[in-house]
PDB file of N, CA, C and O in Angstrom:
ATOM      1  N   MET A   1      93.566  91.014  94.749  1.00  0.00           N
ATOM      2  CA  MET A   1      92.858  92.269  94.761  1.00  0.00           C
ATOM      3  C   MET A   1      93.663  93.320  95.536  1.00  0.00           C
ATOM      4  O   MET A   1      93.784  94.466  95.102  1.00  0.00           O
ATOM      5  N   PHE A   2      94.207  92.917  96.680  1.00  0.00           N
ATOM      6  CA  PHE A   2      94.991  93.848  97.493  1.00  0.00           C
ATOM      7  C   PHE A   2      96.193  94.368  96.722  1.00  0.00           C
ATOM      8  O   PHE A   2      96.516  95.554  96.784  1.00  0.00           O
ATOM      9  N   ALA A   3      96.849  93.478  95.998  1.00  0.00           N
ATOM     10  CA  ALA A   3      98.027  93.882  95.221  1.00  0.00           C
ATOM     11  C   ALA A   3      97.649  94.857  94.111  1.00  0.00           C
ATOM     12  O   ALA A   3      98.362  95.828  93.861  1.00  0.00           O
ATOM     13  N   ASN A   4      96.524  94.595  93.448  1.00  0.00           N
ATOM     14  CA  ASN A   4      96.075  95.499  92.393  1.00  0.00           C
ATOM     15  C   ASN A   4      95.782  96.888  92.937  1.00  0.00           C
ATOM     16  O   ASN A   4      96.227  97.884  92.368  1.00  0.00           O
ATOM     17  N   VAL A   5      95.046  96.960  94.021  1.00  0.00           N
ATOM     18  CA  VAL A   5      94.692  98.249  94.605  1.00  0.00           C
ATOM     19  C   VAL A   5      95.940  98.957  95.115  1.00  0.00           C
ATOM     20  O   VAL A   5      96.105 100.160  94.909  1.00  0.00           O
ATOM     21  N   SER A   6      96.809  98.221  95.771  1.00  0.00           N
ATOM     22  CA  SER A   6      98.046  98.821  96.280  1.00  0.00           C
ATOM     23  C   SER A   6      98.891  99.384  95.150  1.00  0.00           C
ATOM     24  O   SER A   6      99.472 100.462  95.277  1.00  0.00           O
ATOM     25  N   GLY A   7      98.958  98.657  94.048  1.00  0.00           N
ATOM     26  CA  GLY A   7      99.714  99.128  92.891  1.00  0.00           C
ATOM     27  C   GLY A   7      99.136 100.413  92.318  1.00  0.00           C
ATOM     28  O   GLY A   7      99.875 101.324  91.945  1.00  0.00           O
ATOM     29  N   TRP A   8      97.809 100.482  92.249  1.00  0.00           N
ATOM     30  CA  TRP A   8      97.171 101.686  91.725  1.00  0.00           C
ATOM     31  C   TRP A   8      97.339 102.869  92.668  1.00  0.00           C
ATOM     32  O   TRP A   8      97.299 104.019  92.233  1.00  0.00           O
ATOM     33  N   ILE A   9      97.524 102.602  93.930  1.00  0.00           N
ATOM     34  CA  ILE A   9      97.744 103.694  94.881  1.00  0.00           C
ATOM     35  C   ILE A   9      99.208 104.132  94.834  1.00  0.00           C
ATOM     36  O   ILE A   9      99.499 105.320  94.693  1.00  0.00           O
ATOM     37  N   ALA A  10     100.108 103.193  94.951  1.00  0.00           N
ATOM     38  CA  ALA A  10     101.525 103.514  95.130  1.00  0.00           C
ATOM     39  C   ALA A  10     102.224 103.987  93.865  1.00  0.00           C
ATOM     40  O   ALA A  10     102.902 105.014  93.884  1.00  0.00           O
ATOM     41  N   CYS A  11     102.075 103.272  92.790  1.00  0.00           N
ATOM     42  CA  CYS A  11     102.875 103.562  91.586  1.00  0.00           C
ATOM     43  C   CYS A  11     102.683 104.981  91.047  1.00  0.00           C
ATOM     44  O   CYS A  11     103.669 105.703  90.905  1.00  0.00           O
ATOM     45  N   PRO A  12     101.458 105.408  90.742  1.00  0.00           N
ATOM     46  CA  PRO A  12     101.327 106.774  90.205  1.00  0.00           C
ATOM     47  C   PRO A  12     101.808 107.850  91.176  1.00  0.00           C
ATOM     48  O   PRO A  12     102.412 108.838  90.759  1.00  0.00           O
ATOM     49  N   ILE A  13     101.546 107.664  92.458  1.00  0.00           N
ATOM     50  CA  ILE A  13     101.939 108.672  93.445  1.00  0.00           C
ATOM     51  C   ILE A  13     103.467 108.749  93.560  1.00  0.00           C
ATOM     52  O   ILE A  13     104.038 109.840  93.561  1.00  0.00           O
ATOM     53  N   ILE A  14     104.117 107.601  93.655  1.00  0.00           N
ATOM     54  CA  ILE A  14     105.582 107.588  93.796  1.00  0.00           C
ATOM     55  C   ILE A  14     106.246 108.194  92.560  1.00  0.00           C
ATOM     56  O   ILE A  14     107.174 108.994  92.676  1.00  0.00           O
ATOM     57  N   ILE A  15     105.769 107.813  91.393  1.00  0.00           N
ATOM     58  CA  ILE A  15     106.326 108.373  90.155  1.00  0.00           C
ATOM     59  C   ILE A  15     106.135 109.886  90.129  1.00  0.00           C
ATOM     60  O   ILE A  15     107.059 110.629  89.798  1.00  0.00           O
ATOM     61  N   ALA A  16     104.935 110.336  90.479  1.00  0.00           N
ATOM     62  CA  ALA A  16     104.655 111.777  90.474  1.00  0.00           C
ATOM     63  C   ALA A  16     105.540 112.526  91.470  1.00  0.00           C
ATOM     64  O   ALA A  16     105.995 113.634  91.188  1.00  0.00           O
ATOM     65  N   LEU A  17     105.780 111.929  92.618  1.00  0.00           N
ATOM     66  CA  LEU A  17     106.616 112.590  93.615  1.00  0.00           C
ATOM     67  C   LEU A  17     108.041 112.798  93.101  1.00  0.00           C
ATOM     68  O   LEU A  17     108.590 113.895  93.200  1.00  0.00           O
ATOM     69  N   PHE A  18     108.625 111.749  92.560  1.00  0.00           N
ATOM     70  CA  PHE A  18     109.997 111.860  92.063  1.00  0.00           C
ATOM     71  C   PHE A  18     110.096 112.780  90.848  1.00  0.00           C
ATOM     72  O   PHE A  18     110.986 113.627  90.782  1.00  0.00           O
ATOM     73  N   VAL A  19     109.194 112.617  89.894  1.00  0.00           N
ATOM     74  CA  VAL A  19     109.234 113.456  88.691  1.00  0.00           C
ATOM     75  C   VAL A  19     108.929 114.909  89.049  1.00  0.00           C
ATOM     76  O   VAL A  19     109.567 115.823  88.527  1.00  0.00           O
ATOM     77  N   GLY A  20     107.950 115.127  89.941  1.00  0.00           N
ATOM     78  CA  GLY A  20     107.619 116.484  90.356  1.00  0.00           C
ATOM     79  C   GLY A  20     108.779 117.187  91.033  1.00  0.00           C
ATOM     80  O   GLY A  20     109.059 118.349  90.741  1.00  0.00           O
ATOM     81  N   LYS A  21     109.456 116.491  91.938  1.00  0.00           N
ATOM     82  CA  LYS A  21     110.630 117.084  92.605  1.00  0.00           C
ATOM     83  C   LYS A  21     111.736 117.384  91.591  1.00  0.00           C
ATOM     84  O   LYS A  21     112.361 118.443  91.646  1.00  0.00           O
ATOM     85  N   TRP A  22     111.975 116.455  90.672  1.00  0.00           N
ATOM     86  CA  TRP A  22     113.008 116.641  89.669  1.00  0.00           C
ATOM     87  C   TRP A  22     112.697 117.853  88.777  1.00  0.00           C
ATOM     88  O   TRP A  22     113.573 118.678  88.518  1.00  0.00           O
ATOM     89  N   LEU A  23     111.436 117.954  88.307  1.00  0.00           N
ATOM     90  CA  LEU A  23     111.056 119.086  87.460  1.00  0.00           C
ATOM     91  C   LEU A  23     111.128 120.407  88.222  1.00  0.00           C
ATOM     92  O   LEU A  23     111.525 121.428  87.660  1.00  0.00           O
ATOM     93  N   ASP A  24     110.747 120.391  89.492  1.00  0.00           N
ATOM     94  CA  ASP A  24     110.834 121.612  90.303  1.00  0.00           C
ATOM     95  C   ASP A  24     112.283 122.083  90.439  1.00  0.00           C
ATOM     96  O   ASP A  24     112.559 123.281  90.367  1.00  0.00           O
ATOM     97  N   LYS A  25     113.196 121.151  90.635  1.00  0.00           N
ATOM     98  CA  LYS A  25     114.616 121.528  90.732  1.00  0.00           C
ATOM     99  C   LYS A  25     115.141 122.028  89.390  1.00  0.00           C
ATOM    100  O   LYS A  25     115.884 123.007  89.322  1.00  0.00           O
ATOM    101  N   LYS A  26     114.741 121.336  88.324  1.00  0.00           N
ATOM    102  CA  LYS A  26     115.230 121.687  86.990  1.00  0.00           C
ATOM    103  C   LYS A  26     114.756 123.082  86.575  1.00  0.00           C
ATOM    104  O   LYS A  26     115.536 123.856  86.021  1.00  0.00           O
ATOM    105  N   TYR A  27     113.502 123.406  86.832  1.00  0.00           N
ATOM    106  CA  TYR A  27     112.931 124.680  86.387  1.00  0.00           C
ATOM    107  C   TYR A  27     112.781 125.693  87.515  1.00  0.00           C
ATOM    108  O   TYR A  27     112.205 126.763  87.315  1.00  0.00           O
ATOM    109  N   ASN A  28     113.291 125.365  88.691  1.00  0.00           N
ATOM    110  CA  ASN A  28     113.244 126.259  89.847  1.00  0.00           C
ATOM    111  C   ASN A  28     111.819 126.782  90.083  1.00  0.00           C
ATOM    112  O   ASN A  28     111.575 127.986  90.165  1.00  0.00           O
ATOM    113  N   SER A  29     110.913 125.842  90.186  1.00  0.00           N
ATOM    114  CA  SER A  29     109.496 126.206  90.298  1.00  0.00           C
ATOM    115  C   SER A  29     108.833 125.580  91.521  1.00  0.00           C
ATOM    116  O   SER A  29     107.624 125.349  91.523  1.00  0.00           O
ATOM    117  N   GLU A  30     109.608 125.308  92.545  1.00  0.00           N
ATOM    118  CA  GLU A  30     109.056 124.622  93.715  1.00  0.00           C
ATOM    119  C   GLU A  30     107.857 125.364  94.260  1.00  0.00           C
ATOM    120  O   GLU A  30     107.903 126.592  94.325  1.00  0.00           O
ATOM    121  N   PRO A  31     106.829 124.725  94.639  1.00  0.00           N
ATOM    122  CA  PRO A  31     106.455 123.311  94.637  1.00  0.00           C
ATOM    123  C   PRO A  31     105.447 122.959  93.553  1.00  0.00           C
ATOM    124  O   PRO A  31     104.730 121.968  93.696  1.00  0.00           O
ATOM    125  N   TRP A  32     105.365 123.738  92.467  1.00  0.00           N
ATOM    126  CA  TRP A  32     104.241 123.632  91.539  1.00  0.00           C
ATOM    127  C   TRP A  32     104.186 122.329  90.751  1.00  0.00           C
ATOM    128  O   TRP A  32     103.114 121.732  90.654  1.00  0.00           O
ATOM    129  N   PHE A  33     105.276 121.875  90.197  1.00  0.00           N
ATOM    130  CA  PHE A  33     105.249 120.590  89.495  1.00  0.00           C
ATOM    131  C   PHE A  33     104.929 119.458  90.471  1.00  0.00           C
ATOM    132  O   PHE A  33     104.151 118.556  90.161  1.00  0.00           O
ATOM    133  N   PHE A  34     105.529 119.518  91.629  1.00  0.00           N
ATOM    134  CA  PHE A  34     105.294 118.505  92.665  1.00  0.00           C
ATOM    135  C   PHE A  34     103.807 118.419  93.007  1.00  0.00           C
ATOM    136  O   PHE A  34     103.236 117.328  93.025  1.00  0.00           O
ATOM    137  N   ILE A  35     103.188 119.549  93.273  1.00  0.00           N
ATOM    138  CA  ILE A  35     101.776 119.575  93.648  1.00  0.00           C
ATOM    139  C   ILE A  35     100.893 119.160  92.467  1.00  0.00           C
ATOM    140  O   ILE A  35      99.966 118.367  92.633  1.00  0.00           O
ATOM    141  N   GLY A  36     101.178 119.688  91.292  1.00  0.00           N
ATOM    142  CA  GLY A  36     100.367 119.372  90.119  1.00  0.00           C
ATOM    143  C   GLY A  36     100.411 117.908  89.743  1.00  0.00           C
ATOM    144  O   GLY A  36      99.375 117.288  89.503  1.00  0.00           O
ATOM    145  N   LEU A  37     101.609 117.358  89.693  1.00  0.00           N
ATOM    146  CA  LEU A  37     101.733 115.940  89.332  1.00  0.00           C
ATOM    147  C   LEU A  37     101.161 115.029  90.406  1.00  0.00           C
ATOM    148  O   LEU A  37     100.617 113.971  90.089  1.00  0.00           O
ATOM    149  N   THR A  38     101.274 115.416  91.662  1.00  0.00           N
ATOM    150  CA  THR A  38     100.692 114.620  92.737  1.00  0.00           C
ATOM    151  C   THR A  38      99.163 114.617  92.629  1.00  0.00           C
ATOM    152  O   THR A  38      98.534 113.583  92.853  1.00  0.00           O
ATOM    153  N   ALA A  39      98.573 115.740  92.294  1.00  0.00           N
ATOM    154  CA  ALA A  39      97.115 115.808  92.109  1.00  0.00           C
ATOM    155  C   ALA A  39      96.677 114.945  90.929  1.00  0.00           C
ATOM    156  O   ALA A  39      95.672 114.239  91.011  1.00  0.00           O
ATOM    157  N   ILE A  40      97.427 115.000  89.841  1.00  0.00           N
ATOM    158  CA  ILE A  40      97.107 114.166  88.676  1.00  0.00           C
ATOM    159  C   ILE A  40      97.244 112.687  89.031  1.00  0.00           C
ATOM    160  O   ILE A  40      96.399 111.877  88.649  1.00  0.00           O
ATOM    161  N   ALA A  41      98.294 112.333  89.750  1.00  0.00           N
ATOM    162  CA  ALA A  41      98.510 110.934  90.153  1.00  0.00           C
ATOM    163  C   ALA A  41      97.396 110.454  91.073  1.00  0.00           C
ATOM    164  O   ALA A  41      96.959 109.307  90.979  1.00  0.00           O
ATOM    165  N   PHE A  42      96.943 111.319  91.949  1.00  0.00           N
ATOM    166  CA  PHE A  42      95.839 110.962  92.844  1.00  0.00           C
ATOM    167  C   PHE A  42      94.587 110.656  92.034  1.00  0.00           C
ATOM    168  O   PHE A  42      93.873 109.695  92.323  1.00  0.00           O
ATOM    169  N   THR A  43      94.321 111.474  91.020  1.00  0.00           N
ATOM    170  CA  THR A  43      93.157 111.253  90.154  1.00  0.00           C
ATOM    171  C   THR A  43      93.293 109.940  89.390  1.00  0.00           C
ATOM    172  O   THR A  43      92.327 109.188  89.265  1.00  0.00           O
ATOM    173  N   ILE A  44      94.482 109.667  88.884  1.00  0.00           N
ATOM    174  CA  ILE A  44      94.732 108.400  88.176  1.00  0.00           C
ATOM    175  C   ILE A  44      94.531 107.221  89.124  1.00  0.00           C
ATOM    176  O   ILE A  44      93.957 106.206  88.728  1.00  0.00           O
ATOM    177  N   SER A  45      94.989 107.336  90.355  1.00  0.00           N
ATOM    178  CA  SER A  45      94.826 106.272  91.345  1.00  0.00           C
ATOM    179  C   SER A  45      93.358 105.994  91.618  1.00  0.00           C
ATOM    180  O   SER A  45      92.942 104.837  91.679  1.00  0.00           O
ATOM    181  N   ILE A  46      92.582 107.040  91.780  1.00  0.00           N
ATOM    182  CA  ILE A  46      91.149 106.864  92.022  1.00  0.00           C
ATOM    183  C   ILE A  46      90.489 106.159  90.841  1.00  0.00           C
ATOM    184  O   ILE A  46      89.670 105.260  91.029  1.00  0.00           O
ATOM    185  N   GLY A  47      90.844 106.567  89.622  1.00  0.00           N
ATOM    186  CA  GLY A  47      90.284 105.918  88.433  1.00  0.00           C
ATOM    187  C   GLY A  47      90.652 104.446  88.353  1.00  0.00           C
ATOM    188  O   GLY A  47      89.808 103.617  88.012  1.00  0.00           O
ATOM    189  N   GLY A  48      91.883 104.112  88.658  1.00  0.00           N
ATOM    190  CA  GLY A  48      92.313 102.711  88.636  1.00  0.00           C
ATOM    191  C   GLY A  48      91.611 101.872  89.692  1.00  0.00           C
ATOM    192  O   GLY A  48      91.231 100.729  89.439  1.00  0.00           O
ATOM    193  N   ILE A  49      91.442 102.445  90.872  1.00  0.00           N
ATOM    194  CA  ILE A  49      90.754 101.727  91.944  1.00  0.00           C
ATOM    195  C   ILE A  49      89.289 101.509  91.584  1.00  0.00           C
ATOM    196  O   ILE A  49      88.746 100.433  91.834  1.00  0.00           O
ATOM    197  N   LEU A  50      88.647 102.509  91.005  1.00  0.00           N
ATOM    198  CA  LEU A  50      87.249 102.356  90.592  1.00  0.00           C
ATOM    199  C   LEU A  50      87.114 101.291  89.510  1.00  0.00           C
ATOM    200  O   LEU A  50      86.151 100.524  89.508  1.00  0.00           O
ATOM    201  N   LYS A  51      88.074 101.243  88.595  1.00  0.00           N
ATOM    202  CA  LYS A  51      88.060 100.221  87.544  1.00  0.00           C
ATOM    203  C   LYS A  51      88.140  98.820  88.159  1.00  0.00           C
ATOM    204  O   LYS A  51      87.395  97.923  87.764  1.00  0.00           O
ATOM    205  N   ILE A  52      89.035  98.638  89.114  1.00  0.00           N
ATOM    206  CA  ILE A  52      89.175  97.342  89.786  1.00  0.00           C
ATOM    207  C   ILE A  52      87.908  97.010  90.564  1.00  0.00           C
ATOM    208  O   ILE A  52      87.439  95.873  90.536  1.00  0.00           O
ATOM    209  N   LEU A  53      87.359  97.995  91.255  1.00  0.00           N
ATOM    210  CA  LEU A  53      86.143  97.789  92.031  1.00  0.00           C
ATOM    211  C   LEU A  53      84.991  97.342  91.137  1.00  0.00           C
ATOM    212  O   LEU A  53      84.268  96.408  91.485  1.00  0.00           O
ATOM    213  N   MET A  54      84.814  97.987  90.007  1.00  0.00           N
ATOM    214  CA  MET A  54      83.732  97.619  89.095  1.00  0.00           C
ATOM    215  C   MET A  54      83.914  96.195  88.565  1.00  0.00           C
ATOM    216  O   MET A  54      82.943  95.454  88.417  1.00  0.00           O
ATOM    217  N   LYS A  55      85.153  95.821  88.283  1.00  0.00           N
ATOM    218  CA  LYS A  55      85.416  94.465  87.797  1.00  0.00           C
ATOM    219  C   LYS A  55      85.041  93.434  88.854  1.00  0.00           C
ATOM    220  O   LYS A  55      84.389  92.436  88.546  1.00  0.00           O
ATOM    221  N   TYR A  56      85.449  93.673  90.097  1.00  0.00           N
ATOM    222  CA  TYR A  56      85.145  92.724  91.155  1.00  0.00           C
ATOM    223  C   TYR A  56      83.657  92.680  91.468  1.00  0.00           C
ATOM    224  O   TYR A  56      83.131  91.615  91.789  1.00  0.00           O
ATOM    225  N   LEU A  57      82.974  93.805  91.382  1.00  0.00           N
ATOM    226  CA  LEU A  57      81.527  93.804  91.598  1.00  0.00           C
ATOM    227  C   LEU A  57      80.821  92.975  90.529  1.00  0.00           C
ATOM    228  O   LEU A  57      79.892  92.228  90.837  1.00  0.00           O
ATOM    229  N   LYS A  58      81.257  93.102  89.272  1.00  0.00           N
ATOM    230  CA  LYS A  58      80.679  92.291  88.200  1.00  0.00           C
ATOM    231  C   LYS A  58      80.938  90.811  88.438  1.00  0.00           C
ATOM    232  O   LYS A  58      80.049  89.986  88.227  1.00  0.00           O
ATOM    233  N   ASP A  59      82.153  90.466  88.879  1.00  0.00           N
ATOM    234  CA  ASP A  59      82.479  89.068  89.166  1.00  0.00           C
ATOM    235  C   ASP A  59      81.611  88.518  90.289  1.00  0.00           C
ATOM    236  O   ASP A  59      81.142  87.383  90.209  1.00  0.00           O
ATOM    237  N   ILE A  60      81.394  89.310  91.330  1.00  0.00           N
ATOM    238  CA  ILE A  60      80.568  88.874  92.462  1.00  0.00           C
ATOM    239  C   ILE A  60      79.129  88.678  92.013  1.00  0.00           C
ATOM    240  O   ILE A  60      78.493  87.692  92.387  1.00  0.00           O
ATOM    241  N   GLU A  61      78.609  89.604  91.217  1.00  0.00           N
ATOM    242  CA  GLU A  61      77.240  89.470  90.714  1.00  0.00           C
ATOM    243  C   GLU A  61      77.098  88.230  89.837  1.00  0.00           C
ATOM    244  O   GLU A  61      76.094  87.522  89.914  1.00  0.00           O
ATOM    245  N   LYS A  62      78.100  87.970  89.008  1.00  0.00           N
ATOM    246  CA  LYS A  62      78.076  86.795  88.133  1.00  0.00           C
ATOM    247  C   LYS A  62      78.072  85.516  88.964  1.00  0.00           C
ATOM    248  O   LYS A  62      77.311  84.594  88.671  1.00  0.00           O
ATOM    249  N   GLU A  63      78.909  85.446  89.993  1.00  0.00           N
ATOM    250  CA  GLU A  63      78.955  84.268  90.856  1.00  0.00           C
ATOM    251  C   GLU A  63      77.638  84.073  91.599  1.00  0.00           C
ATOM    252  O   GLU A  63      77.163  82.946  91.739  1.00  0.00           O
ATOM    253  N   ALA A  64      77.052  85.160  92.071  1.00  0.00           N
ATOM    254  CA  ALA A  64      75.780  85.063  92.781  1.00  0.00           C
ATOM    255  C   ALA A  64      74.685  84.550  91.850  1.00  0.00           C
ATOM    256  O   ALA A  64      73.863  83.727  92.252  1.00  0.00           O
ATOM    257  N   LYS A  65      74.670  85.030  90.615  1.00  0.00           N
ATOM    258  CA  LYS A  65      73.676  84.578  89.646  1.00  0.00           C
ATOM    259  C   LYS A  65      73.873  83.101  89.333  1.00  0.00           C
ATOM    260  O   LYS A  65      72.901  82.353  89.237  1.00  0.00           O
ATOM    261  N   GLU A  66      75.124  82.677  89.172  1.00  0.00           N
ATOM    262  CA  GLU A  66      75.408  81.269  88.892  1.00  0.00           C
ATOM    263  C   GLU A  66      74.966  80.382  90.045  1.00  0.00           C
ATOM    264  O   GLU A  66      74.407  79.309  89.819  1.00  0.00           O
ATOM    265  N   LYS A  67      75.210  80.815  91.280  1.00  0.00           N
ATOM    266  CA  LYS A  67      74.767  80.040  92.441  1.00  0.00           C
ATOM    267  C   LYS A  67      73.253  79.949  92.479  1.00  0.00           C
ATOM    268  O   LYS A  67      72.694  78.884  92.744  1.00  0.00           O
ATOM    269  N   LYS A  68      72.594  81.063  92.214  1.00  0.00           N
ATOM    270  CA  LYS A  68      71.126  81.079  92.224  1.00  0.00           C
ATOM    271  C   LYS A  68      70.588  80.144  91.154  1.00  0.00           C
ATOM    272  O   LYS A  68      69.657  79.380  91.409  1.00  0.00           O
ATOM    273  N   ASP A  69      71.168  80.195  89.947  1.00  0.00           N
ATOM    274  CA  ASP A  69      70.734  79.311  88.868  1.00  0.00           C
ATOM    275  C   ASP A  69      70.970  77.848  89.224  1.00  0.00           C
ATOM    276  O   ASP A  69      70.132  76.997  88.926  1.00  0.00           O
ATOM    277  N   LEU A  70      72.087  77.550  89.851  1.00  0.00           N
ATOM    278  CA  LEU A  70      72.404  76.183  90.249  1.00  0.00           C
ATOM    279  C   LEU A  70      71.427  75.702  91.312  1.00  0.00           C
ATOM    280  O   LEU A  70      70.960  74.565  91.247  1.00  0.00           O
ATOM    281  N   LEU A  71      71.112  76.543  92.285  1.00  0.00           N
ATOM    282  CA  LEU A  71      70.140  76.166  93.320  1.00  0.00           C
ATOM    283  C   LEU A  71      68.765  75.940  92.724  1.00  0.00           C
ATOM    284  O   LEU A  71      68.064  75.005  93.113  1.00  0.00           O
ATOM    285  N   ASN A  72      68.370  76.786  91.781  1.00  0.00           N
ATOM    286  CA  ASN A  72      67.065  76.608  91.124  1.00  0.00           C
ATOM    287  C   ASN A  72      67.035  75.321  90.320  1.00  0.00           C
ATOM    288  O   ASN A  72      66.017  74.630  90.299  1.00  0.00           O
ATOM    289  N   LYS A  73      68.139  74.988  89.656  1.00  0.00           N
ATOM    290  CA  LYS A  73      68.220  73.759  88.893  1.00  0.00           C
ATOM    291  C   LYS A  73      68.117  72.550  89.819  1.00  0.00           C
ATOM    292  O   LYS A  73      67.391  71.600  89.525  1.00  0.00           O
ATOM    293  N   ASP A  74      68.844  72.584  90.941  1.00  0.00           N
ATOM    294  CA  ASP A  74      68.782  71.491  91.899  1.00  0.00           C
ATOM    295  C   ASP A  74      67.374  71.348  92.497  1.00  0.00           C
ATOM    296  O   ASP A  74      66.895  70.233  92.704  1.00  0.00           O
ATOM    297  N   GLU A  75      66.734  72.452  92.763  1.00  0.00           N
ATOM    298  CA  GLU A  75      65.391  72.444  93.334  1.00  0.00           C
ATOM    299  C   GLU A  75      64.403  71.850  92.337  1.00  0.00           C
ATOM    300  O   GLU A  75      63.510  71.094  92.720  1.00  0.00           O
ATOM    301  N   ASN A  76      64.560  72.188  91.070  1.00  0.00           N
ATOM    302  CA  ASN A  76      63.681  71.644  90.040  1.00  0.00           C
ATOM    303  C   ASN A  76      63.897  70.144  89.864  1.00  0.00           C
ATOM    304  O   ASN A  76      62.941  69.421  89.585  1.00  0.00           O
ATOM    305  N   LEU A  77      65.112  69.663  90.017  1.00  0.00           N
ATOM    306  CA  LEU A  77      65.400  68.238  89.908  1.00  0.00           C
ATOM    307  C   LEU A  77      64.804  67.462  91.076  1.00  0.00           C
ATOM    308  O   LEU A  77      64.355  66.329  90.907  1.00  0.00           O
ATOM    309  N   ASN A  78      64.800  68.061  92.247  1.00  0.00           N
ATOM    310  CA  ASN A  78      64.285  67.398  93.429  1.00  0.00           C
ATOM    311  C   ASN A  78      62.754  67.335  93.433  1.00  0.00           C
ATOM    312  O   ASN A  78      62.174  66.484  94.107  1.00  0.00           O
ATOM    313  N   ASN A  79      62.115  68.204  92.707  1.00  0.00           N
ATOM    314  CA  ASN A  79      60.629  68.214  92.652  1.00  0.00           C
ATOM    315  C   ASN A  79      60.169  67.246  91.674  1.00  0.00           C
ATOM    316  O   ASN A  79      58.964  67.097  91.473  1.00  0.00           O
TER     317      ASN A  79
END
């Protein structure tokens, strides 16, 4: 989980930083490409993190339901 979240944070931001600086130098537009691409990368990072969070929340809910069902089954067998 840590690796997934770290990847969603680092990769888009690092790519945006390098591409933004390169485009700013190429078109002599400092700092607009840098700022714009960094903002877009930040938004992409948030979306990726939310996607991972939702997946893990579903997995946790599924495991909790399975444990509850297993406990209920065991309780019914003991009665």
